[in-house]
Backbone bond lengths (Angstrom), bond angles and torsions (degrees), N, CA, C in turn:
res aa  C-N    CA-C-N  psi(-1)  N-CA   C-N-CA  omega(-1)  CA-C   N-CA-C  phi
1 M - - - 1.460 - - 1.517 110.25 -
2 R 1.327 114.91 152.05 1.466 121.21 172.93 1.530 106.32 -102.97
3 I 1.314 115.74 109.14 1.461 121.39 -173.19 1.526 110.27 -113.29
4 I 1.321 115.40 141.78 1.461 122.03 174.93 1.525 108.43 -126.10
5 S 1.316 115.57 136.91 1.465 121.31 174.17 1.519 108.50 -116.11
6 I 1.332 116.31 133.70 1.467 118.99 -179.22 1.527 111.48 -119.40
7 C 1.344 114.80 31.98 1.458 120.85 178.12 1.534 107.91 -160.32
8 P 1.341 118.61 134.31 1.473 120.26 -177.26 1.518 114.64 -54.13
9 S 1.337 118.21 -41.94 1.467 119.57 -177.96 1.521 111.28 -64.76
10 N 1.326 117.26 -34.88 1.462 119.99 178.15 1.531 110.88 -68.51
11 T 1.324 115.89 -39.58 1.466 120.11 177.21 1.526 109.73 -60.52
12 E 1.319 116.44 -38.67 1.464 120.98 179.51 1.526 111.41 -67.45
13 I 1.319 116.88 -39.21 1.462 120.31 176.10 1.526 110.10 -59.57
14 L 1.327 116.70 -43.05 1.462 120.60 178.10 1.527 110.68 -63.27
15 G 1.332 116.54 -36.57 1.458 120.60 177.68 1.512 112.27 -63.19
16 Y 1.328 117.42 -40.22 1.465 120.92 178.78 1.527 111.91 -68.48
17 L 1.328 115.99 -24.20 1.460 119.97 178.59 1.525 112.37 -91.40
18 G 1.343 116.83 1.13 1.460 120.44 179.83 1.513 113.59 71.28
19 L 1.329 116.88 29.74 1.464 121.54 -175.44 1.527 113.51 -106.28
20 E 1.321 117.64 10.63 1.465 118.72 -176.38 1.531 112.25 -63.37
21 D 1.343 117.56 -24.84 1.464 119.63 179.51 1.524 112.31 -73.54
22 Q 1.341 117.08 -11.01 1.460 120.39 177.07 1.529 112.19 -99.22
23 L 1.316 116.43 -2.36 1.461 120.05 176.02 1.523 110.27 -74.42
24 V 1.333 116.22 134.88 1.474 120.20 178.29 1.526 111.78 -112.94
25 A 1.348 117.69 -15.74 1.463 121.30 177.84 1.522 108.68 -166.27
26 I 1.354 115.74 156.93 1.461 121.23 -177.43 1.533 109.56 -146.07
27 D 1.325 115.49 169.88 1.468 121.07 175.26 1.526 109.72 -74.03
28 D 1.328 116.16 170.79 1.465 121.46 -175.85 1.526 113.64 -67.57
29 Y 1.339 117.89 -26.80 1.457 120.31 -170.75 1.525 114.56 -96.28
30 S 1.317 117.85 -8.96 1.463 120.02 177.51 1.527 109.07 -64.41
31 D 1.346 116.20 128.76 1.461 119.81 -176.25 1.529 113.27 -138.13
32 W 1.337 116.94 7.41 1.461 121.22 178.56 1.512 108.78 -145.15
33 P 1.359 118.11 139.76 1.465 128.09 0.13 1.527 112.66 -73.51
34 K 1.323 116.49 167.84 1.462 120.96 -174.05 1.527 112.06 -61.78
35 S 1.316 117.07 -26.13 1.464 120.43 -176.37 1.516 113.90 -66.15
36 I 1.346 117.87 -12.07 1.472 119.92 -176.76 1.534 112.25 -93.99
37 Q 1.316 117.47 1.34 1.463 120.66 -171.06 1.532 113.86 -60.90
38 T 1.318 118.03 -28.33 1.470 120.73 -175.74 1.530 113.23 -93.49
39 L 1.317 117.78 1.63 1.464 120.24 -178.74 1.525 111.59 -69.84
40 P 1.337 117.64 152.61 1.465 120.88 175.37 1.525 111.42 -59.09
41 R 1.337 116.03 143.41 1.461 122.04 -178.59 1.527 110.10 -106.31
42 L 1.338 115.33 144.90 1.460 121.40 -173.44 1.523 113.61 -112.72
43 G 1.334 117.20 9.17 1.459 119.88 -178.11 1.516 111.55 105.70
44 P 1.336 116.98 173.85 1.468 120.69 179.71 1.517 111.41 -64.29
45 D 1.336 116.23 152.67 1.469 119.99 -173.27 1.522 113.84 -63.75
46 L 1.334 117.99 -17.31 1.464 120.33 177.44 1.526 112.68 -90.38
47 D 1.318 116.90 -8.93 1.465 120.11 -176.69 1.522 110.00 -149.80
48 I 1.321 115.58 69.86 1.460 121.78 -177.68 1.534 110.67 -73.16
49 N 1.320 115.99 138.72 1.464 121.93 176.13 1.528 108.39 -76.64
50 M 1.324 116.48 99.13 1.460 121.01 -173.63 1.525 112.95 -71.45
51 D 1.329 118.41 -30.33 1.465 119.88 176.10 1.524 109.92 -63.01
52 K 1.319 115.65 -44.60 1.463 120.07 179.01 1.514 110.48 -66.65
53 L 1.339 116.60 -41.81 1.465 120.42 178.37 1.527 110.74 -58.26
54 A 1.331 116.62 -47.76 1.467 120.88 -177.20 1.524 111.35 -62.94
55 S 1.331 117.38 -30.41 1.467 120.85 -177.91 1.527 112.57 -64.55
56 F 1.331 117.21 -19.42 1.462 120.86 179.20 1.533 112.65 -85.26
57 K 1.336 115.91 -4.17 1.467 121.40 177.85 1.543 112.11 47.87
58 P 1.327 117.11 60.29 1.467 119.52 -176.30 1.526 113.21 -72.20
59 D 1.325 115.01 147.79 1.460 120.81 171.32 1.528 110.22 -82.15
60 L 1.343 115.57 -26.73 1.463 119.88 -178.69 1.525 109.60 -156.25
61 V 1.333 115.60 131.69 1.460 121.85 174.20 1.524 107.93 -112.61
62 L 1.330 115.99 130.07 1.458 120.83 174.51 1.523 108.25 -95.05
63 A 1.336 114.87 105.12 1.460 120.95 178.77 1.524 109.02 -99.80
64 S 1.324 115.90 175.67 1.458 119.60 -175.43 1.518 111.05 -149.86
65 L 1.326 114.65 156.23 1.461 121.93 170.44 1.528 109.38 -126.94
66 S 1.330 116.34 29.92 1.460 120.38 -176.58 1.519 112.97 -75.23
67 V 1.343 116.65 -15.78 1.467 121.30 179.52 1.522 108.80 -129.99
68 P 1.341 119.10 132.71 1.458 120.50 177.19 1.526 111.45 -55.65
69 G 1.323 115.95 134.62 1.460 120.77 -178.85 1.515 112.70 110.66
70 M 1.336 116.70 -14.91 1.460 120.16 -179.49 1.529 112.59 -76.67
71 E 1.327 116.45 -8.78 1.469 120.05 -179.35 1.524 111.54 -56.74
72 K 1.327 115.44 -33.42 1.474 120.49 -178.74 1.525 111.40 -59.29
73 N 1.316 116.41 -39.39 1.467 119.79 178.76 1.523 111.30 -63.23
74 I 1.325 116.10 -41.53 1.468 120.42 -178.39 1.528 110.37 -63.22
75 E 1.310 115.71 -44.23 1.468 120.63 -179.72 1.524 111.08 -59.67
76 R 1.317 116.91 -41.79 1.466 121.06 -178.11 1.524 111.62 -70.92
77 L 1.322 117.03 -35.12 1.467 119.79 175.96 1.529 110.63 -64.62
78 K 1.329 115.45 -40.84 1.464 120.04 178.88 1.525 110.83 -65.63
79 E 1.328 117.22 -42.03 1.461 121.20 -179.50 1.521 112.00 -59.57
80 R 1.314 116.24 -34.13 1.464 121.40 -177.27 1.528 112.53 -95.13
81 N 1.322 117.08 0.56 1.466 121.67 -179.21 1.531 111.95 56.31
82 I 1.311 115.60 39.53 1.460 120.77 177.81 1.531 108.47 -86.72
83 P 1.327 118.14 127.10 1.485 120.10 -178.10 1.527 111.00 -61.51
84 H 1.324 115.34 127.72 1.466 118.78 -175.79 1.525 110.77 -156.49
85 I 1.315 115.47 161.66 1.455 122.42 168.31 1.522 107.69 -127.73
86 V 1.319 115.93 155.88 1.463 121.53 -178.68 1.524 108.76 -117.84
87 L 1.323 116.13 122.69 1.461 121.45 178.10 1.528 109.22 -106.46
88 Q 1.327 115.66 137.86 1.471 120.68 -179.92 1.529 110.31 -148.80
89 P 1.325 117.51 58.22 1.463 118.95 -178.19 1.524 112.31 -76.14
90 N 1.325 116.49 139.40 1.460 121.44 175.03 1.528 112.28 -116.51
91 S 1.335 116.17 -4.18 1.463 119.92 -178.05 1.519 109.75 -136.43
92 L 1.313 115.93 165.94 1.461 120.63 177.29 1.526 111.01 -65.16
93 E 1.322 116.54 -35.30 1.464 120.29 177.04 1.524 110.85 -63.26
94 E 1.322 116.73 -42.17 1.460 120.25 -179.85 1.529 111.63 -68.98
95 I 1.329 117.41 -31.20 1.465 120.15 174.12 1.527 109.63 -63.17
96 C 1.318 116.61 -41.76 1.467 120.98 177.11 1.536 110.98 -63.34
97 E 1.318 116.54 -40.59 1.468 120.44 177.89 1.524 110.81 -62.04
98 D 1.341 116.52 -39.53 1.467 120.63 179.02 1.527 111.44 -67.90
99 L 1.314 117.07 -37.52 1.467 120.21 175.62 1.518 110.69 -58.83
100 L 1.321 116.47 -45.57 1.463 120.53 179.86 1.527 111.43 -66.60
101 K 1.333 116.05 -37.03 1.461 120.98 179.74 1.522 110.90 -64.93
102 V 1.325 116.33 -48.02 1.466 120.54 -179.66 1.532 109.60 -66.89
103 G 1.328 116.44 -38.23 1.458 120.04 177.43 1.512 112.29 -59.85
104 E 1.329 116.31 -40.88 1.464 120.44 179.60 1.521 111.45 -67.74
105 L 1.324 117.14 -42.54 1.467 121.41 -177.78 1.523 112.40 -67.84
106 T 1.322 116.52 -25.29 1.464 120.48 -175.25 1.529 113.55 -107.27
107 G 1.327 116.61 2.36 1.449 119.57 -179.16 1.511 114.18 76.65
108 H 1.314 117.38 20.18 1.460 122.40 179.51 1.533 110.68 -114.18
109 Q 1.327 115.59 44.45 1.463 120.33 -177.03 1.530 112.29 -61.37
110 A 1.333 117.00 -41.13 1.465 120.40 -175.86 1.525 111.00 -64.74
111 Q 1.334 116.41 -43.94 1.465 119.84 178.87 1.521 110.60 -65.01
112 A 1.333 116.80 -41.03 1.463 120.65 179.45 1.526 110.51 -62.05
113 K 1.315 116.64 -44.47 1.468 120.64 179.47 1.525 110.67 -62.66
114 N 1.334 116.68 -40.94 1.465 121.01 179.48 1.520 111.19 -63.31
115 V 1.335 117.18 -43.37 1.467 121.56 179.73 1.530 110.12 -63.60
116 V 1.321 116.71 -44.74 1.464 121.05 -179.48 1.529 110.56 -62.77
117 E 1.319 117.33 -41.36 1.465 120.32 178.80 1.528 111.43 -63.13
118 R 1.330 117.05 -39.33 1.468 120.98 177.84 1.529 110.72 -65.25
119 I 1.341 115.86 -41.22 1.464 120.24 178.22 1.528 109.87 -61.43
120 Q 1.317 116.25 -47.63 1.467 120.37 -177.28 1.525 112.34 -62.98
121 R 1.336 116.95 -37.28 1.466 119.69 177.60 1.524 111.02 -64.23
122 L 1.338 116.63 -43.12 1.462 119.80 179.83 1.526 110.97 -65.83
123 L 1.332 116.97 -40.11 1.460 120.62 179.36 1.522 110.82 -64.29
124 C 1.317 117.22 -39.00 1.476 120.24 177.19 1.519 110.75 -63.33
125 E 1.311 116.75 -41.78 1.466 121.76 179.90 1.522 110.83 -61.88
126 Y 1.340 116.32 -47.03 1.464 120.06 -177.24 1.523 111.36 -73.96
127 N 1.321 117.41 -31.23 1.457 120.57 177.21 1.525 110.46 -65.41
128 A 1.329 116.79 -39.03 1.470 120.84 179.20 1.526 110.74 -64.92
129 I 1.324 116.64 -40.87 1.469 119.71 178.20 1.520 110.33 -65.64
130 S 1.325 115.99 -45.31 1.469 120.87 -178.82 1.522 111.63 -59.68
131 N 1.321 116.19 -40.87 1.469 120.15 -178.89 1.518 112.42 -62.50
132 G 1.318 116.75 -22.25 1.454 120.09 179.99 1.519 114.06 -91.39
133 I 1.321 116.69 0.41 1.467 120.98 179.93 1.528 109.21 -94.88
134 I 1.297 116.61 121.13 1.468 120.89 -176.48 1.523 111.72 -81.75
135 H 1.317 116.57 -50.21 1.467 120.58 -177.16 1.525 109.75 -97.61
136 K 1.327 115.16 104.28 1.460 121.12 -176.49 1.536 110.31 -100.29
137 P 1.318 118.18 118.28 1.465 120.34 179.39 1.528 111.75 -64.57
138 R 1.322 114.52 149.21 1.462 121.54 -178.78 1.531 109.24 -93.31
139 L 1.338 115.77 129.15 1.456 121.33 -173.40 1.520 111.79 -112.37
140 Y 1.317 115.34 134.46 1.467 121.29 170.27 1.521 107.97 -109.15
141 W 1.332 115.47 114.19 1.462 121.74 177.84 1.524 108.96 -94.80
142 E 1.305 117.67 121.89 1.469 120.12 -179.77 1.521 110.16 -106.81
143 W 1.339 114.40 109.78 1.462 120.79 176.71 1.531 110.86 -81.36
144 W 1.321 115.60 -34.98 1.469 120.10 -179.85 1.527 107.93 -152.76
145 P 1.347 117.14 139.79 1.464 120.09 -171.64 1.529 116.59 -82.98
146 K 1.328 117.51 -33.24 1.467 118.04 -175.34 1.522 109.48 -158.04
147 P 1.344 118.40 107.75 1.467 125.62 -1.85 1.522 111.44 -68.38
148 V 1.322 115.29 156.34 1.456 120.75 -176.15 1.527 110.32 -73.99
149 F 1.328 115.10 126.23 1.466 121.42 171.01 1.516 108.18 -123.78
150 T 1.314 115.68 136.59 1.460 121.89 -176.20 1.528 108.67 -148.31
151 P 1.327 119.15 151.94 1.467 120.38 179.46 1.524 112.63 -71.05
152 G 1.332 114.71 142.46 1.458 120.47 177.26 1.515 111.92 -103.34
153 Q 1.304 115.20 -159.63 1.470 122.08 -172.53 1.523 113.35 -60.49
154 T 1.331 117.00 -40.95 1.463 120.70 -172.99 1.520 112.51 -94.28
155 N 1.319 116.76 37.28 1.458 121.29 177.99 1.524 109.85 -122.96
156 W 1.329 114.88 151.46 1.476 120.28 -178.25 1.519 113.23 -58.71
157 L 1.334 119.51 -26.72 1.460 119.82 -178.37 1.533 112.27 -71.32
158 T 1.317 117.36 -22.50 1.465 119.18 172.03 1.532 109.12 -68.22
159 E 1.329 116.84 -39.58 1.466 120.59 175.99 1.530 111.22 -66.71
160 I 1.316 115.74 -44.72 1.463 120.30 179.43 1.527 110.12 -59.37
161 S 1.336 116.52 -41.83 1.464 121.01 178.64 1.524 110.87 -58.29
162 R 1.320 115.92 -47.95 1.469 120.81 -178.04 1.524 111.27 -65.18
163 L 1.337 116.71 -44.85 1.455 120.96 -179.26 1.533 111.81 -64.87
164 A 1.338 116.17 -26.14 1.463 121.12 179.26 1.522 112.20 -88.56
165 G 1.338 116.95 7.99 1.458 120.54 179.48 1.505 114.23 80.14
166 G 1.337 116.85 27.60 1.461 121.85 179.23 1.513 111.52 -131.05
167 E 1.324 115.60 -170.89 1.463 122.07 178.24 1.521 109.13 -139.51
168 N 1.315 116.67 134.45 1.459 121.70 172.75 1.531 107.93 -77.57
169 I 1.333 117.65 124.74 1.467 119.73 -176.05 1.524 112.89 -67.15
170 F 1.331 117.56 -12.86 1.465 120.65 178.61 1.531 111.84 -108.84
171 D 1.348 116.18 24.07 1.463 117.50 -178.77 1.527 113.14 -74.84
172 D 1.340 117.11 -1.28 1.463 120.18 176.16 1.531 112.18 -90.84
173 V 1.320 117.01 -6.61 1.470 121.22 -178.68 1.520 108.72 -97.41
174 E 1.330 116.90 115.59 1.464 121.10 -173.25 1.526 111.95 -79.32
175 K 1.306 114.98 63.08 1.459 122.59 176.46 1.520 108.30 -141.29
176 A 1.345 115.37 158.82 1.465 118.98 175.01 1.518 110.21 -78.80
177 S 1.338 116.33 -35.49 1.463 121.64 -179.53 1.523 109.14 -133.46
178 V 1.325 116.23 133.08 1.465 121.71 -175.52 1.527 109.99 -117.93
179 Q 1.325 116.58 128.86 1.464 120.34 171.58 1.521 108.32 -98.55
180 T 1.332 116.43 126.10 1.453 120.07 -177.04 1.526 109.22 -145.28
181 D 1.346 117.08 -154.33 1.458 119.72 179.42 1.524 109.93 -141.28
182 W 1.329 117.03 172.18 1.464 121.93 -174.34 1.530 112.02 -64.98
183 D 1.333 117.41 -34.64 1.472 119.78 179.70 1.524 110.91 -63.53
184 D 1.330 116.17 -40.73 1.460 120.67 178.48 1.523 110.48 -62.27
185 V 1.323 115.90 -41.46 1.464 120.20 179.25 1.527 110.44 -60.40
186 V 1.325 116.49 -47.41 1.470 121.03 -179.20 1.523 110.99 -61.14
187 S 1.325 116.36 -41.02 1.471 120.67 -176.45 1.528 112.20 -64.94
188 R 1.337 117.27 -21.33 1.467 120.84 -178.36 1.531 112.54 -88.09
189 K 1.314 116.57 -4.18 1.470 124.16 171.42 1.538 113.93 53.70
190 P 1.327 117.02 61.50 1.464 118.35 175.14 1.523 111.70 -72.45
191 D 1.329 115.92 154.59 1.463 121.53 174.87 1.523 111.55 -92.71
192 H 1.333 115.60 -26.72 1.467 121.03 -178.64 1.523 109.58 -134.11
193 I 1.324 115.92 147.89 1.460 122.67 172.69 1.521 107.53 -113.51
194 C 1.330 117.03 122.32 1.464 122.53 -179.38 1.529 108.85 -111.63
195 L 1.325 116.32 109.21 1.461 121.32 -177.44 1.522 110.32 -91.52
196 V 1.328 115.77 116.06 1.468 122.29 176.98 1.531 107.02 -137.56
197 W 1.329 116.20 69.22 1.456 121.03 -176.88 1.530 109.33 -67.67
198 V 1.316 115.96 121.96 1.466 121.74 -172.89 1.533 111.13 -61.76
199 G 1.317 115.00 125.25 1.460 120.90 177.07 1.515 115.12 79.96
200 V 1.335 117.40 3.64 1.468 121.10 -178.32 1.524 109.41 -107.35
201 D 1.337 115.94 128.13 1.457 120.33 179.34 1.524 111.24 -62.33
202 H 1.319 115.23 149.06 1.468 122.92 -179.32 1.526 111.57 -50.33
203 D 1.331 117.07 -45.41 1.463 121.24 -175.09 1.524 113.72 -70.44
204 K 1.324 116.73 -14.59 1.464 120.34 -178.55 1.525 113.12 -98.72
205 V 1.329 116.93 2.12 1.465 121.35 177.25 1.522 108.16 -93.73
206 N 1.320 116.52 116.47 1.465 122.18 -175.70 1.526 110.32 -105.01
207 P 1.330 118.50 108.56 1.472 120.36 -178.98 1.522 113.22 -65.99
208 D 1.331 118.05 -17.02 1.468 120.29 177.23 1.524 111.45 -63.36
209 I 1.325 115.92 -27.91 1.468 120.03 176.88 1.522 109.83 -61.47
210 V 1.327 116.27 -37.86 1.464 121.28 178.90 1.519 110.52 -69.11
211 R 1.302 116.74 -42.36 1.470 121.26 -177.53 1.533 111.99 -63.66
212 K 1.328 116.94 -27.24 1.459 121.30 -175.56 1.526 113.71 -91.46
213 R 1.302 117.87 4.92 1.459 120.25 179.54 1.527 109.84 -67.56
214 P 1.331 116.76 144.10 1.475 120.06 -178.10 1.529 112.33 -55.26
215 G 1.317 116.67 123.39 1.456 121.78 176.94 1.510 115.00 81.74
216 W 1.338 118.09 0.83 1.460 120.30 -176.32 1.530 112.85 -90.80
217 S 1.309 118.56 -5.77 1.468 120.18 -177.83 1.530 112.10 -63.80
218 E 1.356 116.54 -24.72 1.462 120.50 178.94 1.526 112.34 -107.25
219 F 1.323 116.34 11.06 1.456 123.88 179.82 1.540 108.10 -72.45
220 T 1.320 117.48 128.52 1.471 122.07 -171.43 1.534 114.49 -48.41
221 P 1.339 120.09 -52.05 1.477 117.94 -178.36 1.527 112.98 -66.71
222 V 1.343 116.78 -22.15 1.463 119.92 176.22 1.524 109.43 -76.58
223 V 1.334 116.53 -46.64 1.464 121.72 179.36 1.522 110.80 -60.69
224 E 1.334 116.28 -41.06 1.462 120.72 -176.60 1.532 112.74 -89.89
225 D 1.324 115.98 6.37 1.471 122.58 177.89 1.528 111.94 54.58
226 K 1.322 114.29 48.74 1.459 120.08 177.40 1.531 109.98 -109.93
227 I 1.327 114.00 50.34 1.463 121.82 174.38 1.526 106.79 -105.57
228 H 1.311 116.66 120.52 1.461 121.22 -174.46 1.529 110.72 -116.70
229 V 1.316 116.63 121.82 1.456 121.50 172.92 1.529 106.88 -91.00
230 L 1.312 116.63 111.42 1.459 122.09 -174.05 1.531 110.84 -106.68
231 D 1.333 115.75 164.60 1.469 120.71 -179.83 1.520 109.71 -75.09
232 E 1.307 116.27 107.09 1.467 122.17 -174.55 1.525 114.04 -52.61
233 P 1.342 120.34 -42.05 1.468 118.93 -179.33 1.527 114.20 -61.98
234 L 1.334 117.45 -21.89 1.461 120.45 -177.83 1.526 112.89 -87.28
235 Y 1.334 117.04 -2.07 1.469 120.21 -176.88 1.530 113.05 -133.00
236 C 1.319 117.76 -19.67 1.469 120.01 -173.34 1.522 114.52 -107.90
237 R 1.316 117.78 -1.37 1.458 121.17 -179.78 1.526 110.31 -114.37
238 P 1.324 118.36 126.29 1.469 120.44 -178.75 1.526 112.86 -77.73
239 S 1.320 115.02 78.65 1.460 121.39 176.67 1.527 108.30 -142.50
240 P 1.327 118.32 173.04 1.475 119.72 179.53 1.530 113.98 -61.14
241 R 1.316 119.21 -12.96 1.471 120.28 177.61 1.535 111.27 -64.89
242 L 1.321 117.30 -14.83 1.467 120.43 174.53 1.525 111.24 -58.32
243 L 1.329 116.62 -26.33 1.463 119.86 -178.95 1.530 111.56 -72.16
244 V 1.329 116.51 -27.12 1.465 119.86 171.66 1.531 108.56 -66.54
245 G 1.340 115.25 -45.51 1.456 119.70 176.97 1.512 112.33 -59.96
246 L 1.334 116.55 -40.13 1.466 120.88 178.49 1.521 110.81 -58.69
247 Q 1.321 117.37 -47.18 1.457 120.10 -179.49 1.529 111.53 -60.07
248 K 1.322 116.19 -39.23 1.468 119.98 -177.55 1.525 111.93 -70.36
249 I 1.323 117.74 -46.41 1.467 119.69 -176.71 1.524 110.99 -72.65
250 A 1.327 117.63 -32.70 1.465 120.35 178.70 1.526 110.72 -63.49
251 Y 1.319 116.91 -44.55 1.468 120.18 180.00 1.521 110.77 -69.49
252 L 1.334 117.08 -34.21 1.461 120.48 177.69 1.528 110.92 -62.83
253 L 1.326 116.41 -41.28 1.467 120.74 -177.79 1.524 112.55 -78.40
254 H 1.330 115.91 -39.48 1.472 120.52 -174.22 1.527 110.71 -136.86
255 P 1.316 118.41 70.81 1.477 119.61 -178.14 1.525 113.52 -63.01
256 E 1.326 116.08 -19.20 1.456 119.33 179.58 1.531 112.29 -85.07
257 K 1.334 116.99 -10.99 1.468 121.09 -175.79 1.535 113.12 -109.68
258 Y 1.317 116.46 -40.11 1.461 120.66 -173.27 1.525 111.49 -104.10
259 P 1.342 117.27 151.77 1.463 119.72 177.25 1.527 111.22 -67.18
260 K 1.316 116.24 147.01 1.456 121.26 177.77 1.522 109.92 -70.59
261 F 1.317 116.83 138.75 1.461 120.99 178.52 1.525 109.62 -61.31
262 D 1.333 116.63 128.87 1.463 120.90 -172.98 1.524 114.23 -98.24
263 G 1.343 116.95 8.99 1.459 119.81 177.91 1.512 114.44 86.47
264 K 1.336 117.35 1.86 1.456 121.06 -179.87 1.524 111.26 -111.13
265 D 1.319 114.73 148.31 1.458 119.10 171.74 1.526 107.48 -67.02
266 P 1.338 118.70 121.85 1.472 120.59 -174.63 1.520 114.11 -68.74
267 I 1.328 116.89 -18.32 1.472 119.99 -178.84 1.520 111.19 -90.84
268 L 1.314 116.87 -43.54 1.455 121.37 -179.18 1.520 112.74 -89.96
269 D 1.350 115.75 -14.59 1.465 122.07 -177.47 1.539 110.55 56.09
270 K 1.331 114.82 44.81 1.469 121.08 178.33 1.524 108.67 -128.61
271 D 1.335 115.93 152.29 1.455 120.54 175.83 1.517 109.67 -63.34
272 L 1.326 115.73 142.13 1.461 120.38 178.59 1.528 110.22 -72.78
């Protein structure tokens, strides 16, 4: 098959299914697995060059609605009658469903089933550990600083928080993404601040910006230096790579409870 992915998380799903050799083009931001680095690029995931995409004559395009603004891509694919599917997972279960769906469409059902089984085993292991933790720290995940965007109840990071022995402070808001303000964040009394600014490289996230916010100098996670700059791709993309992020944040929060991350992808059992 000639497959095109126009979203990083979809490219990652294809990587877990061993389908990267069938990819003929990708969006500008896809960066995993490493073997896809030389593929032709079609523009940013919010504004794909559809003329260029169509020139590759794909058998299947993996589109997405995981980020607001991607609707435009879907409309253009429909206008051109280009064969495509749309993935929009908000939970770990839905990511597993998408793996099975893509596996079925591409004839890779066995690999998809194997990946899903590995994911489920790891989730059971971490869920058992989490259930035994009495005092769960409260986590504030910052997707964007101004205006403030953070994951709500129906987002995978609420699940990741729980599995890592913590709690998302916005798990009472029945949304996948919540727009709020700094005062609201302070009032919810988080123990940790997890910075995962969407689309921003790790090295370009400056925690000093957080420390200098009005009234935050006496904010508990600031005083106790519990501001964590995390790898955005491991927390903001709905793909199995979230399980790498889970291992890292779980050990950070509870090094006495969870195994230390060993540098390998827990699903593929390969070095990162």
